[in-house]
N, C-alpha and C positions, 0 to 999 in steps of 0.2 A: 966131554965125551958125547958123541952124537948117537942117539938111539936109532936103531933100524926100525922101519915101519912094521907094524904088526901084520901078520898074514891076512887079517880081515881087511886092513886098509889097502893092502896090495890087491886083494880080490875086488874091492870096490873100484879102485882105479882102473884095473883091467876091464871090468864090466863097463865102466863109463867110457873108456876108450873104444871098446867094441861097439857100443851104441853110437858114439860119435862117428866112427868109421862107416857104420851102416847108413846113418843119415847123410853123410857126405857122398857116399856112393849113389844113394837115391837122388840127391840133388844133382850130382854129376850126370846121371843117366837122363833125368828130365831136361837138364840144360842142353845136353847133346841133341836130344830129339827136337827141342824148340829151336835151337840154333840152326840145325839142318833145314827145318821147315821154313823158318823166317829167311834164312840166307838165300834159299832158292825160290821162295815164293813172293816175298815183298818186292823185289825188283820188277816184277810183272804188273804191279799195281798201278792203276791210274784212275782218273774219274770215269773215263770211258769203260774201263773194266768193271767198275762197280755199277754203272748206270745203263750199259748196253745189254742186249740179249745175246746169248751164245750163238756162235756160228761154226760151221765145219765140224759138226759133232762135238762141239765144246773146245776144240783146239784153239779157236780164235773167238773174238767177241768178248762179251762180258758175262756177268752172273746176276744181273738185276732180278730176273724172274725167280732164280734159285734162292736169292736172299729173301725175297718177299715170301716165297713158299715156306722157307725155313722158319721165319719169324711167325708166320700164320700158324704153322703146325705147333710151334712152341706155345703160342698164345692159347690155342685150343687146349693143349695138354695142361697148361698151368690153370686155365680158367675152370677146368673140370677137377683136377687133382687137388688144388689148394683148398677149396671149401670142403670136399669130402675128406681129405687128409686131416685137416684141422678138427673137423667135427668128430672123426673117429678117434683121433689122439686124445681129445678132451674127454670123450666118453670112456676110453680105456683108463686114463689117468685119474679122472675125478669121479666118475659115476659107477664104474664097474671094475675097480682094480682087482678084486678078488674072485671075480666070476667071468673072466674074459679069456680063459685058456683056449677055447676053440678059435676065437678071433686071432689070437697071437700065433697059434699054430698055422692058421691060414695065411697070415702075413709072412711068416718064415718060409712057408712053402712057396708063396708067390714071389718072394725075393730071390729064390733059387731057380726059378723057371728060366730057361735059356731064351734069349731074345727071338730066336727063330720060331719058338713055340708061340710067343706073343704075336708074332707076325701071322702065323697060320690061324690063330684064334681071331685076330682082328679081321683077317680076310674072310673067314667063314661067318663071323657074327656081324661085324659092322658093315663090311662091303657087300656080302651076299644076303644074309638074313634080314638085316635092316634096310637093304637096298641103297646104301650110300655109295657103292662102287669104289673105284680107285679115286680117292678124294682126299683133300687136306683134312676134312673132318674125320674120316676113317683113320688116317695116320695120327692125328692129334689124340683121338680117343684111345687108340692102342698105346700110345706113349703115356697117356694118363694112367692106364693100368700098370705100366711098368714103373712109374714114378711113385705110386701110392705107398708101397711098402717102406721105401727109404724115408719118405716124407713123414709118414705116421710114426715110424720108430724114433726118429730124431726128435720130433715134437713131443712125443710121449715121454722120452727121456728128459727133455728139458723141463716139462711140467712136473715130473716126479721128483726132480732134483730141487725144486723150490721148497723152502722151509715150511713145515706144517704150521708154524705159528702164524703165517700169513692167512691161512684158511681159518684158523680159530679166531684170529683178530677180526676178519671180515664177518664171521658169524656173530661175534660179540657186538659189532657195530650195527647189526641188523641187515647186512647186505644179503640179497638173495644169491643163490648159487650161480645164476646166470650173470649177475652183475659182478660177482667176484671173479669169474672166469674172464669176462670181457674187459673189465677195467683194471684188474690187478695181475692175474696169472699170465694171460697171453702176452701183454706188454713185457712182463718180466722174462718170459721165455722167448722173446723175439730173436735173440742170437741163435738159439737152437732151431727155431723155425726157419730163419734165413739160411743157416747152414744146411739144413735138410733140403730146402728148396734149391739152393745152389748145386748141391751134389746131384739132386734129381735132374735138374736142367742140364748139368754137364753130361750125365748119362744119356739123356734124351737127345741132346744136340748131336752127339757122336753116333747115334744109332743108325744102323744101315739095314740089317736083316728085316726088322719089323716093318720098316717103311717101304721096302721094295714090294711087299705083298699088299700094302694098304694105300699109301699115297701115290705110288707109281713112279714112272720114269720121266714123265712129260716135262720138258724144260721151257715151256712158254709161260707167259705171264698169266697167273690165275685170275679169273674174273669173280670167283666166289669161293666159299669154303667147300662147295660141292665139286669144284674142278680138281683135276689131278695136279699134283705139284711135286717137283723134285727137290729134295733137301740137299744141303751142302754135303753131308756125309755120303749120300747116294751118288751125288755128282762126282765126288772124289773117287769112289769105288768104280764108277763107270769109266772115268777117264783112265784110271790106272790099269784096269783089267780088260776092258772091252774096246778101247780106242787106241789104235796104233799112233805112236808119237804123242800120246796125251799126258806124258809125265810132267812136262813143264806146267801145263794148265792145271794138273792135279795138285802140284805144289802150291800154285797161287791160290787155289780154292782151299787147300789145307791151311795156309797162312791166314786166310780170311776166317776160317772156322776157329782157329786158335785165338785170333783177335776178338772175335765175337764172344767166345767163352770168357775171356779176360774182362771184356766190357760188362758182361752180365754179372760176373762175380764182383767187380768193383762197385757197380751200381747197387747191387743188393747190399753190400757192406755199408755203403754210404746211407742208403735208405734206412737200414736197421739202426745205424748210429744216430741219425737224426730223430728217428721215432723214439728211441730210448731216451735221448736227451730231452725231447719235448715232453715225454711222460714224466720224467723226473722234475722238470721245471714246473709242470702243472701240479705235481704233488707237493 
């Protein structure tokens, strides 16, 4: 005689099926977007497209100056946000876990600020008050402000999730707090740090509103960080909204942006894996 499943088992199965359907729909939506961008953008790729300067308002030519500007803006943003984010996360998790409520409230508020507000702030403070003008440096510093809340939150969560026995063991071995953080805790929290950095870079790479007010529209090759530079996201926006018959070029730039984000994600994952394996081998 076969027993019917209990109501609780049926509820668990229905719940699991609903979760699986939601995940499948999400993957299907993402796959559809990526397929549309890659299908219409990759056929326009060539070495000349990646190495030449744009022409005819971006309808023809390449995107070399735009790629250089994008990478320079990301370099400035990461160079500023990573040290500040790691230092703040370590302070929150290890040195002031019970008395950092104002800082956490500020981070939560900062994470909810719209990107257009960051753009206005960057334009007023970095471009005008500090005299940096429309420049790669202004855009990178503005993106750094946007990246900090996400980077700090993920790093702090990774550090807080580490076992307390590690800290007590380091103290028993006579390690200073700084040595414990640098040699034990940060390497162990490397996956969380990399995840936060990748998410922050993904948001910064696709940012448009903040960069229009700070790094500008200029599509020529930048000579320094104080030159104006057009990012890929701004280039896509300009081609699709302001340039007649610019849709094909916008798709090519969008495919380039997707590939760039994938390369950054894979590179970060490989670096994190090698770092963790090296630390484990040394231990």
